[in-house]
C-alpha positions in Angstrom: 0.1 0.0 0.2 1.2 3.4 -1.0 1.7 5.2 2.4 1.5 8.5 0.4 -1.7 8.0 -1.1 -2.9 6.6 2.2 -1.8 9.9 3.8 -3.8 11.9 1.4 -6.7 9.9 2.0 -6.4 10.1 5.8 -6.3 14.1 5.6 -9.3 13.8 3.4 -11.1 12.0 6.2 -10.3 13.9 8.7 -11.1 17.4 7.1 -14.1 16.1 5.5 -13.3 17.8 2.4 -10.9 17.6 -0.4 -10.3 21.3 -0.5 -9.5 21.8 3.0 -7.4 18.3 2.6 -5.3 20.1 -0.2 -4.9 23.3 1.9 -3.6 21.4 5.0 -0.9 19.6 3.2 -0.2 22.1 0.7 -1.0 20.8 -2.5 -3.4 21.3 -5.0 -7.0 19.8 -4.9 -6.6 17.9 -8.5 -3.7 16.3 -6.6 -5.4 15.2 -3.6 -8.5 13.8 -5.9 -6.1 12.0 -8.1 -4.3 10.4 -5.1 -7.7 9.1 -3.5 -8.9 8.0 -6.7 -5.6 6.1 -7.4 -5.9 4.7 -4.1 -9.3 3.3 -4.6 -8.3 1.8 -7.6 -5.4 -0.2 -6.3 -7.9 -1.2 -3.7 -10.7 -1.9 -5.9 -13.2 -0.2 -3.4 -14.9 3.1 -2.9 -13.6 4.6 0.2 -15.4 8.3 -0.1 -18.5 9.7 -1.2 -18.9 13.3 -2.0 -22.0 15.2 -0.1 -24.0 17.8 -1.9 -22.1 21.3 -2.0 -22.9 23.3 1.6 -24.2 27.0 2.3 -20.6 28.1 1.4 -20.3 26.2 -1.9 -18.2 23.5 -0.4 -18.6 20.0 -1.3 -17.8 17.9 1.7 -17.1 14.0 1.7 -18.4 10.9 3.7 -16.5 7.6 4.6 -18.0 4.4 3.2 -17.8 1.6 5.5 -14.7 0.6 3.7 -13.2 3.8 4.0 -13.8 3.9 7.8 -12.2 0.7 8.2 -9.0 1.9 6.3 -9.2 5.3 8.0 -9.3 3.3 11.6 -5.8 1.5 10.3 -4.6 4.5 8.7 -4.6 6.3 12.3 -2.7 3.6 13.6 -0.2 3.5 11.0 0.6 7.1 11.2 0.4 6.9 15.3 3.4 4.6 15.0 5.0 6.6 12.7 4.9 9.8 14.9 6.0 7.3 18.0 9.0 6.1 15.9 9.8 9.9 15.0 9.6 11.3 18.3 11.5 8.3 19.4 14.7 9.1 17.2 14.6 12.8 17.9 14.5 12.3 21.7 17.3 9.9 21.6 19.6 12.5 20.7 18.8 13.9 24.4 16.2 14.4 26.3 16.5 18.3 26.4 13.6 19.0 23.7 10.3 17.7 22.9 6.8 17.1 24.0 5.0 14.8 26.5 1.0 14.7 26.8 0.0 12.9 30.0 -3.6 12.0 30.5 -4.8 11.9 34.4 -8.6 11.2 35.7 -9.6 14.3 37.6 -8.4 13.5 41.2 -4.9 12.4 40.2 -4.6 15.6 38.1 -5.8 17.6 40.9 -4.1 16.2 43.8 -1.1 13.7 42.8 0.3 14.8 39.7 1.3 18.5 40.1 4.5 17.3 42.5 5.5 14.7 39.9 5.2 17.3 37.1 7.3 19.4 39.0 9.9 17.1 39.8 10.0 16.1 36.2 10.4 19.8 34.8 13.4 20.4 37.1 15.1 17.5 35.6 14.2 18.3 31.9 13.4 21.7 31.9 13.3 22.0 28.1 10.4 19.4 27.9 6.7 20.7 27.1 4.5 19.1 29.2 1.0 19.1 28.4 -1.7 17.5 30.7 -5.1 16.0 29.3 -7.7 15.6 32.4 -10.9 13.6 32.3 -12.7 11.1 33.6 -11.1 7.2 33.5 -13.0 6.4 30.6 -12.5 9.6 28.6 -8.6 9.3 29.5 -8.4 5.6 28.4 -10.1 6.6 25.1 -7.6 9.2 24.5 -4.9 6.9 24.9 -6.3 4.2 22.6 -6.6 7.4 20.1 -2.9 8.0 20.5 -3.8 11.7 21.7 -1.5 11.0 25.0 1.7 9.0 25.6 0.7 7.7 29.0 -2.2 7.9 31.5 -2.8 7.6 35.4 -6.5 6.6 36.1 -8.3 6.4 39.2 -10.2 3.1 38.1 -9.4 0.0 36.3 -9.5 -0.4 32.5 -10.5 -3.4 30.8 -9.3 -3.3 27.3 -6.8 -5.5 25.6 -5.3 -2.5 23.8 -4.1 -1.0 27.2 -1.6 -2.2 29.6 -2.8 -1.5 32.9 -0.2 -1.6 36.2 -1.0 -0.8 39.6 0.8 2.5 40.4 0.0 3.5 44.0 -2.8 3.2 46.7 -5.2 6.2 47.6 -7.1 6.2 50.9 -10.8 6.9 50.8 -13.4 8.4 53.1 -17.3 8.1 53.5 -18.2 11.9 54.2 -21.0 13.8 56.0 -21.7 16.9 57.2 -20.7 17.9 61.0 -22.9 16.3 63.6 -24.7 14.0 61.4 -22.6 11.1 62.1 -24.4 7.4 62.5 -24.4 6.7 66.2 -23.5 3.0 65.6 -20.7 1.6 63.4 -22.2 -1.8 63.7 -22.9 -2.9 59.8 -26.5 -3.5 60.1 -27.1 -0.1 61.9 -24.9 1.8 59.5 -26.6 0.3 56.5 -29.9 1.6 57.9 -28.5 4.8 58.3 -26.8 5.3 55.0 -29.7 3.9 53.1 -31.6 6.4 54.4 -29.3 9.4 53.3 -28.8 11.3 49.9 -25.9 10.2 48.1 -23.7 12.2 46.0 -22.2 10.5 43.2 -19.7 11.1 40.3 -20.7 10.4 36.9 -20.4 6.9 35.3 -17.3 6.3 33.7 -15.2 8.0 36.9 -12.9 5.8 38.9 -14.5 7.5 42.3 -17.7 6.4 40.8 -16.9 2.8 40.2 -15.3 2.7 43.8 -18.7 4.1 45.3 -20.7 1.2 43.1 -18.4 -1.2 44.6 -18.6 -0.1 48.0 -22.7 0.0 47.6 -23.0 -3.6 46.5 -20.7 -4.7 49.4 -22.9 -3.1 51.9 -25.9 -4.2 49.7 -26.9 -0.4 50.1 -29.7 1.1 48.2 -30.0 4.8 48.8 -33.2 6.3 49.2 -32.1 9.2 46.7 -29.0 10.1 45.0 -27.7 13.1 43.1 -24.9 12.9 40.3 -22.1 15.6 40.1 -19.2 15.7 38.0 -16.5 17.0 40.5 -15.3 15.7 43.4 -14.7 19.3 45.0 -18.1 20.1 44.2 -19.2 16.7 46.0 -17.2 17.5 48.9 -18.2 21.1 49.3 -22.0 19.5 48.7 -21.4 17.3 51.5 -20.3 20.3 53.9 -23.5 21.9 53.1 -25.5 19.3 54.2 -26.5 17.8 50.9 -25.6 14.2 51.3 -22.9 11.8 52.1 -20.3 10.8 49.6 -17.3 8.5 49.3 -14.3 10.5 48.1 -10.7 10.1 48.0 -9.3 11.4 51.4 -7.0 14.0 49.9 -10.0 15.7 48.1 -11.4 16.5 51.6 -8.5 16.9 53.5 -8.9 20.5 54.0 -12.4 20.3 54.7 -11.7 17.8 57.3 -8.9 19.5 59.2 -11.5 22.7 59.1 -14.3 20.3 60.6 -16.4 21.1 57.9 -16.8 17.5 57.0 -16.4 14.5 59.0 -15.5 10.6 58.1 -18.5 8.6 59.1 -17.0 5.2 60.0 -13.3 4.0 60.5 -12.6 1.0 57.7 -12.5 -1.5 60.1 -16.5 -1.4 60.3 -16.6 -2.0 56.7 -16.3 -5.3 54.6 -14.1 -3.6 52.0 -11.1 -1.5 53.0 -11.7 2.1 52.3 -8.5 2.2 49.8 -8.3 1.7 46.2 -5.2 1.4 43.9 -4.4 3.9 41.2 -3.6 3.0 37.7 -0.8 3.5 34.9 -1.9 3.2 31.5 0.0 2.4 28.5 -1.2 1.8 24.9 0.2 -2.1 24.1 0.7 -1.5 20.4 2.8 1.8 21.0 6.6 1.7 22.2 7.3 4.2 24.8 9.2 7.1 23.9 12.7 7.9 25.9 10.5 10.9 27.3 7.6 8.4 28.3 10.0 6.2 30.0 11.5 9.0 31.8 8.4 10.2 33.2 7.4 6.8 34.2 10.5 6.5 36.3 9.9 9.6 38.0 6.4 8.3 39.0 8.1 5.6 41.0 9.8 8.3 43.3 8.6 10.0 46.6 8.5 13.1 45.0 6.3 15.0 47.6 9.2 15.1 50.1 11.4 16.6 47.7 12.2 20.6 48.2 10.2 22.7 46.0 11.5 25.3 43.6 11.9 28.8 44.8 10.7 31.7 43.3 12.4 35.2 43.1 
């Protein structure tokens, strides 16, 4: 397969337009049309269908089923090409380059900054980018080759992704001050928790997954739930008396110190420990670049005890 023709076809598929693809590749539109036609002739398949002219007089394109299948392969091929080029440049010396890290929300806000700071001190010329989302969206970004490696709060079951435990994170069931159940016995605790409103993260979040697992373990069926797509918003909702929630202890650390929220029960009162593993993800088919390997090595150190850079 001619990779030059495949590259032009991928540009048309991404831009949904022959003319826009020509502009991005700095070649003429007839050259783009000729390349796509030649690729279709070689494969004996129709890959693109032209749509009607839009309001601006521009004709768009639509992928056929065959074209969509080829485009998925093209994305993987050119992602590997970019990985190879990045690795060759990075092998010269780890002084220039860009590393894109994906992180689920709690990790991005409470764990990752110290590691970014440590890595930046060691490699000041490296451009760092962080993509933040829930576990499901970060896993998809890794599959789409939009990020180099990922740190998430929930397990990911996908054969394309290599998942390894990174570290453990303490959890806490939180309530507003003065509203803790009087008894920590399992039966009494179950009744008290079922009567409360539970504040939950959205599905696809690692925090939501561990909350669902806790509810199954305790056989909890809350009278009411409220879904909020932010751990910080949930923590402040608990402080305001909106309900109870299972959250990473780090998220509520300042609220706990200020006695604006309370932990309901110690871990020994539960059938499952109030702790969860955090995971490091990498795409199976994509070789890790030297930058990704260097950052992975940083993740293995205790960076929170290291001195911070002084300003001024």
